[in-house]
N, C-alpha and C positions, 0 to 999 in steps of 0.2 A: 761586636766591638771591632773585630778585624775589618769587616766591610766598611764601617764608618771611617776607620783609620785609613784604609786604602783609598777612600774618597777624599782624603785630605783633611778630615776632621780631627781635631785634638779631642781625644775621648779617654775616659777612665771609668773602669768598673769599680764601684765602691760597694762593698758588702760587709756583712757582719764579721766574716773571717779577717778582713783587712783591719778592722777597727778593734777586734778582740785582742790582738797582739800587743797593742799599746794604749791607744786612747781610751778604750773601754775595758781594759784589763782590770779584773777584780770586781766588775759590776755583778751584783747578784742576778740569778736567773729567775727572779720573781717578777711580778707585774711592774713594780716600781723600777726595777733594773732594766726591763725591756723598754719601758717608756723613756727612761733616761738614755738608753742606747739609741732609740729612734730620734730623740731630740738632738743628740750630738751628731748623728749621721746627717740630719737635715742641715745643721750648721756647716758641716764639712762640704756637703753637696752644694750649698749656696756659695761658699767661698770658692770652690772649684769653678762653679758656673760664672761667678764674677770675674775670675781670671781667664775666662774664655774657653774653658773645657766643657765639652758635652759630657755630663756625668750620668752614667747608668747606675742607679742606686738599687741594688737588689736586696730588699728587706721585707720582712713580714711586719706590716703595721700592726701595733698592738690593739688598736681600736679606732673607732671613728674620730674620737677626740684627738688622738695622735696624728691622724691623717690631716685633720683640719689645722692643727698646729704647724705641721710641715708646709701646708699650702700657704699659711699666713707668713711663715718665715721665708720660704723660697719664692713664693709668688705663683698665683694660679696660672699665669701665662708661661711659666717656666717648668711646671710640674705636671707630669702625666702619670696617673696611677693605673695599674693593671691588676 
């Protein structure tokens, strides 16, 4: 994050810790809750990206279906999974 910022990029690290404090507060820690957490995170990442921010989203994807939903939402040209 710091290197990208130092290179002049607008960048934000989005992770579960950020979202658990407010947007995802109260979500259950079961499969459905994790899937909803991932869906919400993908929406936030897309909005940040549309605003011009390079978003480093650090999440554990619940399953292949969740990753495919994120790709469809964010766009395959804007999403790199590791």
